[in-house]
C-alpha positions as CSV (number, residue, x, y, z in Angstrom):
1,M,22.7,-78.6,-157.7
2,L,26.1,-77.4,-156.3
3,S,26.6,-77.8,-152.6
4,E,27.3,-74.7,-150.6
5,E,31.0,-75.7,-150.3
6,Q,31.3,-76.4,-154.0
7,A,29.7,-73.0,-154.9
8,K,32.1,-71.2,-152.6
9,Q,35.2,-72.9,-154.1
10,V,34.1,-72.3,-157.7
11,K,33.2,-68.6,-156.9
12,E,36.7,-68.1,-155.3
13,Q,38.3,-69.6,-158.4
14,L,36.3,-67.4,-160.8
15,I,37.0,-64.3,-158.8
16,Q,40.7,-65.0,-159.0
17,Q,40.4,-65.5,-162.8
18,I,38.6,-62.1,-163.1
19,K,41.4,-60.4,-161.2
20,Q,43.9,-62.0,-163.6
21,T,42.1,-61.6,-166.9
22,F,39.6,-58.7,-166.7
23,P,40.6,-55.0,-167.4
24,P,41.2,-53.2,-164.1
25,E,38.2,-50.9,-164.6
26,K,35.8,-53.9,-164.9
27,Q,37.1,-56.0,-162.1
28,A,35.3,-54.4,-159.1
29,E,31.9,-54.4,-160.7
30,S,32.2,-58.0,-162.0
31,I,33.4,-59.3,-158.6
32,S,30.7,-57.4,-156.8
33,R,28.0,-58.9,-159.0
34,M,29.4,-62.4,-158.5
35,E,29.7,-62.1,-154.7
36,A,26.1,-60.8,-154.5
37,M,24.7,-64.0,-156.2
38,N,22.9,-66.5,-154.0
39,P,23.6,-70.2,-154.7
40,E,20.7,-70.6,-157.2
41,Q,21.7,-67.5,-159.1
42,F,25.3,-68.5,-159.2
43,E,24.5,-72.0,-160.5
44,E,22.3,-70.4,-163.2
45,F,25.2,-68.1,-164.1
46,L,27.5,-71.1,-164.4
47,I,25.0,-72.9,-166.7
48,Q,24.5,-69.8,-168.9
49,N,28.3,-69.5,-169.3
50,K,28.6,-73.3,-170.1
51,L,30.9,-73.9,-167.1
52,I,28.6,-76.6,-165.8
53,Q,25.9,-78.7,-167.5
54,P,22.3,-78.2,-166.4
55,E,20.7,-81.0,-164.5
56,G,17.8,-80.9,-166.8
57,G,14.1,-81.5,-166.1
58,A,11.6,-83.9,-167.3
59,P,9.9,-82.6,-170.5
60,T,6.2,-82.5,-170.6
61,N,6.3,-84.8,-173.7
62,P,7.7,-88.2,-172.6
63,E,9.0,-88.9,-176.2
64,Q,11.3,-85.9,-175.9
65,Q,12.7,-87.1,-172.5
66,A,16.5,-87.3,-172.5
67,P,18.9,-88.5,-169.9
68,T,20.1,-86.0,-167.3
69,A,23.4,-84.3,-168.4
70,P,26.1,-84.5,-165.7
71,Q,27.5,-81.3,-164.2
72,K,30.8,-80.3,-165.6
73,C,33.5,-79.8,-162.9
74,I,35.7,-76.8,-162.8
75,F,38.8,-78.9,-163.7
76,C,37.2,-80.2,-166.8
77,S,36.4,-76.6,-167.8
78,I,40.1,-75.7,-167.3
79,I,41.1,-78.7,-169.5
80,D,38.6,-77.6,-172.2
81,G,40.0,-74.0,-172.1
82,E,36.8,-72.5,-170.8
83,I,38.5,-71.1,-167.7
84,P,41.9,-69.4,-168.1
85,T,44.7,-70.8,-166.0
86,N,48.4,-70.4,-165.3
87,K,49.7,-73.5,-167.2
88,L,53.2,-74.6,-166.5
89,D,53.5,-77.7,-168.6
90,E,51.5,-80.6,-170.0
91,N,51.7,-84.0,-171.6
92,K,49.1,-86.2,-173.4
93,I,47.4,-87.2,-170.2
94,A,47.5,-84.2,-167.8
95,I,48.3,-80.5,-167.4
96,A,50.3,-78.7,-164.7
97,T,49.0,-75.3,-163.5
98,L,49.6,-73.0,-160.6
99,E,47.1,-73.2,-157.7
100,I,45.6,-69.7,-157.3
101,N,45.0,-70.3,-153.5
102,P,48.2,-72.0,-152.6
103,V,49.4,-73.4,-149.2
104,S,52.9,-72.2,-150.2
105,K,54.7,-70.3,-152.9
106,G,54.9,-72.5,-156.0
107,H,51.9,-74.8,-155.1
108,S,50.9,-76.4,-158.4
109,L,48.1,-78.8,-159.5
110,I,48.4,-81.7,-161.9
111,I,45.0,-82.1,-163.5
112,P,44.3,-85.3,-165.6
113,K,42.6,-84.5,-168.9
114,K,40.2,-87.3,-168.3
115,H,37.7,-87.0,-165.4
116,L,38.8,-89.7,-163.1
117,E,37.3,-90.1,-159.6
118,H,39.8,-92.4,-157.9
119,S,43.5,-91.6,-157.5
120,D,44.4,-95.3,-157.9
121,K,43.2,-95.0,-161.5
122,L,45.5,-92.2,-162.4
123,P,47.9,-93.1,-165.2
124,S,51.7,-93.1,-164.6
125,Q,52.1,-90.1,-166.9
126,V,50.2,-88.0,-164.3
127,F,52.8,-88.8,-161.7
128,T,55.6,-88.3,-164.2
129,L,54.4,-84.8,-164.8
130,A,54.1,-84.2,-161.1
131,K,57.7,-85.3,-160.5
132,K,58.9,-83.0,-163.3
133,I,57.2,-80.0,-161.7
134,A,58.5,-81.0,-158.3
135,K,62.0,-81.1,-159.6
136,K,61.5,-77.6,-161.2
137,I,60.1,-76.2,-157.9
138,K,63.1,-77.7,-156.0
139,T,65.6,-76.1,-158.4
140,K,64.0,-72.7,-158.8
141,L,62.5,-72.0,-155.3
142,K,64.9,-73.9,-153.1
143,P,62.4,-75.3,-150.5
144,K,63.3,-77.9,-147.8
145,D,61.2,-80.4,-149.7
146,V,58.4,-80.8,-152.2
147,T,55.4,-82.9,-151.4
148,I,53.0,-84.7,-153.9
149,V,49.6,-85.4,-152.5
150,S,46.5,-86.6,-154.3
151,A,43.1,-85.1,-153.7
152,N,39.5,-85.3,-155.0
153,V,37.7,-82.1,-155.8
154,F,34.3,-82.0,-157.5
155,G,34.8,-85.8,-158.2
156,H,38.0,-85.1,-160.2
157,S,41.2,-86.7,-158.9
158,I,44.2,-84.3,-159.0
159,L,47.7,-84.2,-157.6
160,N,48.9,-81.3,-155.4
161,V,52.6,-80.5,-155.8
162,F,53.7,-78.0,-153.1
163,P,57.0,-76.9,-151.7
164,V,57.6,-77.2,-147.9
165,Y,59.6,-74.2,-146.5
166,E,58.6,-74.7,-142.9
167,N,56.0,-77.4,-142.1
168,E,53.3,-76.7,-144.7
169,N,50.8,-79.4,-145.5
170,L,47.6,-79.6,-147.5
171,G,45.6,-78.5,-144.5
172,S,47.7,-75.3,-144.0
173,P,46.0,-72.0,-144.4
174,R,45.5,-70.9,-148.0
175,Q,47.1,-67.7,-149.3
176,Q,45.6,-65.1,-151.7
177,T,48.1,-64.6,-154.5
178,K,48.1,-61.5,-156.6
179,P,47.9,-62.0,-160.4
180,E,51.3,-60.3,-161.0
181,E,52.9,-62.7,-158.5
182,L,51.3,-65.7,-160.3
183,E,52.6,-64.4,-163.6
184,K,56.2,-64.1,-162.2
185,L,55.9,-67.7,-160.8
186,K,54.6,-68.9,-164.1
187,N,57.5,-67.4,-166.0
188,L,59.9,-68.9,-163.5
189,L,58.5,-72.4,-163.5
190,E,56.9,-73.0,-166.9
191,T,58.5,-75.2,-169.5
192,K,59.5,-73.0,-172.4
193,P,59.0,-74.5,-175.9
194,K,62.3,-75.3,-177.6
195,P,63.1,-73.0,-180.5
196,K,62.8,-74.8,-183.8
197,R,66.0,-75.4,-185.6
198,V,66.2,-73.8,-189.0
199,K,68.1,-76.0,-191.5
200,K,70.5,-74.1,-193.6
201,A,70.1,-74.7,-197.3
202,K,73.1,-76.3,-198.7
203,T,74.8,-74.3,-201.5
204,K,76.0,-76.4,-204.4
205,K,79.5,-75.8,-205.5
206,I,79.8,-75.2,-209.2
207,E,82.9,-77.0,-210.4
208,N,85.1,-75.1,-212.8
209,K,84.9,-77.5,-215.7
210,K,85.8,-76.7,-219.3
211,I,82.7,-76.5,-221.3
212,W,82.9,-77.9,-224.9
213,L,81.3,-75.8,-227.5
214,P,80.9,-76.7,-231.2
215,K,83.1,-74.8,-233.6
216,R,81.5,-71.9,-235.4
217,F,81.2,-72.4,-239.1
218,P,81.2,-69.3,-241.4
C-alpha cells in the first residue's frame, strides 16, 4: 500500500497532468473527484488505471498462488507512456522531462528507463543527458548556475537538473507551474528532431551521339 506521502505526491502529479491534458470543461470535476479520494480509494483508482500493480492476495486455492506483483512507480509509468509528460530529450538509457512542481524555472528531471534504486548504479549516459540539458538551460534561461543532484523517489533513482537564479536548492519551496508555461518552456528547451535530407535524384545527361540506322531498301 502507498504511504501517505507517496499518495500525496502521486496525486499532485496526476492533478497537474489533468490540468495539462484534459479539456477545460472536464478539469474541475476530475480534480474534485481525485482530491475527494481517501488513500484506499486512490490506490484502487491507480490499480484500475494500471498506474501501479496490485499487491495481490493469497488465493483460496494454493495451486493458483502466484508471487506478489511489485507496485509500479510513477516514473516507470512515465517511461512506459502511461502518464503524459513534457519530454525535452532522451537517449537509449534515460529521458529528460520538465518537473511540474519545480524549485526554479527550467527545473528538469532525468529519469532512467530502467528502475534503479541506487544513484551509484546509474549509467554514464544518464549523466551525459543531464549535462546536455544543463547546458541548454544555461544557454536559454541565463541562470547564475545549473545544479545536478540525484534523488530517490518511489525507489527510482533520478537526477534533478535545476537552474540557480538566487540561492535555490532541492529543498527550496516548490512552485505551481501553469500548463501553458510548461508548454513554452518545453518549446524553448526541447531538442528538435533534425529534418531529414531529401536526396535529389541525379538527372542523366543524354549525349548527342549520331545514331546509325540501316539503309532503307525499296
